[in-house]
N, C-alpha and C positions, 0 to 999 in steps of 0.2 A: 470496631474498626473507629480509628479519629474520623471526627466530624473534617476535618481539613486531611486530607491526603495530597502526599507529594509522589509525584509521577515522573517518569521518563520515558516519552514517546518516542520509539525510534525510527527510522527510515532509512533510506538508500542514501548515502552520503553525496551531497551535491543538489539535494530537495530540501533542505531545511527550512529556505525562506518561504518555498511555498507550503510546508505543513504550517509554519507558522501562522500565515495567513487562511490557510483553513481552519485552523482553530480558532482563530477571532472570528471567522463566519458561522462558525459552530457555537461561538459565545461559551466556551467552555476554557476552564483555567485562569489562574491569576498569578501574577509575578511570574510571567512567561518569558524563556529566553532561550534562544536557539544556541545551540551547540552541536560539536561535530558528531554527526549521524543522528540527531535528531533534537526534539524539545525537550526541555524540563519545566515543569509547571505545578502550580499548587491547584488541586481541584477541590470544589465545596465539599465535597461526599460524594456517596455511592450512584446516586442519580447523575451526577456530572459523570463520573468516570464511566457509566453505563452508555451515555450520548456518545460519550469518546470514543469508546471499543466498537459503537455500533452503525455508527457513523463517518467515522474517518475513511477516507479513501486512500489517502496517501502513506500512512503510517503502516508499519510492517508488525509492530508489538508495541505492547504498553506494560512497564514495569513499576509496581507502588514500592516505595519506600517501605522500610522496616526500622523502625527506631531510627537513632540519629548517628550522624558521623563522629567517629573516634577514632582517634591516633594511636597508632599500633606501630612499636619497632623493635618490640620483642616478642615472643611467643607468652609471656605472662600476661603483656597488655592487652596482646590480643585475645586471651582467654576471659581475662577481667572484662573488657568492653563488650563484648558477646555477651556475658552473662548479664551485663547491666542494662545492654542498650536493646539489643535485638531479642533477647529470650522474652521480656515482657510484652514487647510489642507483638512477635510473632503469635500470640495466642487468639490475636483476632482474624488470622489469617489461616491459620493450620489447625484442624479438630486433631490431627494426630501428626506431631512433628517427625515421628521416625517414620512416614512416609514421603516427606519429603525429599526430591532429588537436588543435592548440592552441588553448584558450579562455581569455581574460584577462579578469580583472574588478578596478577599479579604483575604491577608494571612500574617499574621505578622507585621501587619500595625496597627497604631492607630486608622484609620477609618475602622472597622470592621464590621459594618451592612450593609451588600451587597444592602438591599433594601433602605437603608437611601443614599448610594451613587450613587444608580441609580437614586431616585429621582431628585437629584441635578443633576446628568447629562444629564438626561433627562429634563429638564427644561431649562438650559442652552442650550443644543443644538436643543431646540424645538422638542424633538422625540415623537412621538405616535404611534410607532408601535403595541402596545398591543390592542389598539383600531382599528387599521386599518387590524388587523390581523382575526378579528371578521367578517369584511366585505368583506375578500378576496373570489375570486370563486375557486372552484377546479381547475381551469385551468390557474390560475394565479401562477407565480412563486413565489417560496416563499422570503421574503424579505431577503436583504442584512442585515449581520451580523456585529454590529460593538461590539466589547469586550474591557472592561475596566479593567484593572490587577493592581491590588495594592500591592506591594510586599516590604516589608521593607520600606513604607512610598511613595514607588517610582510610579509613576503613569504612564502604557503606554496603549495606543490604538492602536489597529489592527482592520483591517475589513477583513471578509472573502472573499481570493480570488479563493479558490477550497475546494471544500469539499466531503467527500465521495467517495476520489479517489479510494476505492476498489471496487466502482462498474465500471467495465470495459463496460458493455452490452455485452459480451461474453458468457454468460452462461443464455440462457433461461430455461435451465433445471437444477433444483437444486435436491440435496440429504439431508437427515438428518444430523445435526451436520455439514455441509461443513466447510473447512477452510477459512478463511479471505485470499483475493488475496495478500494482502499486505505482510503478515507474508509470505505467500507462496511463493512471488517474494524475501524473504529477504531470505527465506531458498536455494533457487536455487541459487542466488548469492554466498550464503556462501560456497554451493557445490562446484559451478564453480571455485571459487577462491582457492578452496584447491586440485584443479588438474590443472597438467602442461599445456593441451592442450586440445581443443573443444573435448568432449567423441564421440565415433562412435554413440555411441545410450544413451538414457535413459529410463529405466524401471520404471514404478510406480504399483507394486503387489495390491496397496489398493486405484486404483484409484479416488473413488468415483464420482464427478461430472467433475473430470478432472482438478481441479484448478492447484497442482503444474506443470503438463505438458504444460498446457496453458501458464502459467506465465514463465515458462522454453522458449515455442516456441515465446513469445514477447520477452524476452528479446533476445534472438537469432537473431531475426527479426531486432531487435532495432540495433545489432551489425554490423548485415550484411548491412542494407541499411541506416542506420539511423534515422529510424522512427519504434516506435513499435505502432502506431496509425492504425490500422487495421481498415477497414471498419466499422464493431460491434461496435468499441469505438467512431465513430466520432458524433453520437447523445451528448453521454454523455461529451463531449469535447464544443459542440456547446452551453450544456446548464450551464457551471461552472459559479458561480457567476461573476467571473471578466468579464464576456461578458455584465455585465449591471452596469460597472461602468461608472461616467459620461464621464471622458476622454477617454474611451473605445474606438480605432479604429477599428469599425464592419467592413469595407472592407478589412482591411489590416489583421484582425484575419480571415476570411472568407478565404482570397488568404492563409493565413499560412495553413489553416487546408486542403486546397485542397493540399497542396504541400506536406504535411508530409502524408496523405493518397496516395497520388500517389507514392511518395519512399517507403512506406511501401508495396506497391501492386506490385513494380518495378521487373524484373525478378533478381535472386539472382546471384550475381558474382559467375561462376562454379568455381573458383579459392579457393573461401571461401570453407572451410569444412563444412557440414552440420551433423546435428546431427536427427538421427530416434529416433522418440518417441514412446514408447510401453505403452498399458495400460492394466490393467487386474483387477478383482474384483471377490471377492466369490458371491458378490450382482448382479443378473443379470439387476434389477432396475439400480442400479449405472453403471454398464456397458453400458446399453441404453444410460443414460445421458449422460455420457464421449463423447460418438459416437455422440450424436446429436450437444453437446456442441462444441466439435473440427471440425465438419462439419461447424457449423453455423459461427465460428471464423475465421477457418484457410485454410477452403474448403478439396478439396477430399486428399491431399496428406500430412495433418496436422500431425494426431496421428494414429498410430494402434491400434485399440481396439482389444485384443485378445478375449475378450469375458468373460462369468461370469464362471469364472475359481479359484482354489484354489492356491495359491502362488506356491507351489508346481508343480502341472500342468502346471501353466503359466509357471516357471522359464525353462521347456524344450523347450518353443517356442522361448526365448528371446536369442540374441547372448552372448555369454560368460563374452566378455568384456563389457558388457554394464552396464554404471552407474547404481547402483539401488538408487531411490530418492522415499522415500514413508512417509506418515502422516499413521503412525500405529495405531491400535484398540487401543484407552486408556483404554476403559474398554470391558470388556469380561463376557457375558452374557451366563449363563448355570450354569454345575455344579460347584461344588467348584473349583475342579483342572482345570476346564477348561482356566483359563488363564494361569496357569503355562504350560500346555502342548500346548498352542496356541506359547508364547513366545519361548518355546525350539524348538520346531518345525522349527519355523522363525529363530531363531540364528541359528540353523543348515543349513538351505537354504542361509543366506546370507555368514555364513562361508565359505562355499562351493565354493561361487560365488568370494568371495575374495580371494581364494586360487588360482582361475586362472586368478588373475589381477584384477577383476573388483574393483572399489570403491564403498563403501555402505555407506548411509546416511540417517537417519533416524529422525522424529519429533516424541517426546514422550511426554507426560503428565502423564505418570504412572510411579513413582521412581520404582516401583517393577521390570518393563521391563528390565534394566541393568542387575540385579542379574538374572534374571530366562531365560533372552536369551542366559546366559551361553558365552558370548563374552567381550571383552574388547571394551569400547568404550571412545573417547575424547568429550566432548561437546565444539560448535564452537559457539551459540548461546543459549543464557539464557532470555527468554522473558514470556510474560503472554498472554495467548489465551483463550478469552472470560472470561479473571479473573482467570484463572488456569495458576500455572506455567508450563511453557513447555520447553523442552531441544530440542535444534537440535543437533543430535549427529554423529559424524562419527567413523566406524568401524576401529578399530585398530588391532584386531585379526584376523592375517591369517595363522594360524596353519591349 
């Protein structure tokens, strides 16, 4: 494998700037550039790739470039470019090229038929993943994924180094319509970038399965100890696609993971300010799920779950200066005016906390929330969650 790796770090569209700043905090990558849907960078080598794959909280996937970019306006150029550029570089990643799964995307190129492109590339590289997939056992790992992208007649090959990074292994208990972890991590980072110091406490009044607070805990752990690889995440890190690269240093990676877990579990420096995490939810099922997940991921001292409480009752149990961080209900079932009444009640509680100095941040996918809450909001992040537009908002009204 080349000592310098080119990579593309994929994220939810709309959070590229936050991902860029996270990578700078991790100290990985050179010649870093934000693009639509992610960040492209040069990594120094395998260890930097390992750090990126196991410590990023905002990225969804990481692809490593295979060979150089070449131009192809016809099939002959595609075949020759694949043979000269992709085939030699692929040896560092795939022990058996026939086991690769090939994915092709064509956009604004004269070679626009994806199946025809895939056929030529597969024949040139002797790929046969589709036939091998049918013979896979349930315990076999999924095949490595080789992607060929044709954009404006420029061909670029990449192989998946890390995928489904939102699966942390920290949440054995789920709730309905739970928030994607990488979106939650982006919201946490956006909120903390907007406050001058580490808040003394964070309260999520709609905790669900605890996603936002768990992501806050992982970010705080990484900043205190240098690692967010808590024990619950170790299994997912061991199964990343990069661990099956032909040139992968298995012993070095195992030692790297042991060190990362040990760092995350080391006692925190008492001089570093700690942040207490409070959770509540009107749903008893959600409150139980949050408590179980927090215990599984963080241990006894992770999150204080106040129980199944309406946000108005829970507010009395939370310190006045606690930062409010919530994924509010996007849809409210019940009578026709149920949504308006809920948002108005919530707005009153949030304004009251803001008046005593608390910072308030919410993720909303309902365009009526801003008006019905009766508050003034500023959008920090605009993205899409589950295909729906969503805004991460900061309360500005402190009257």
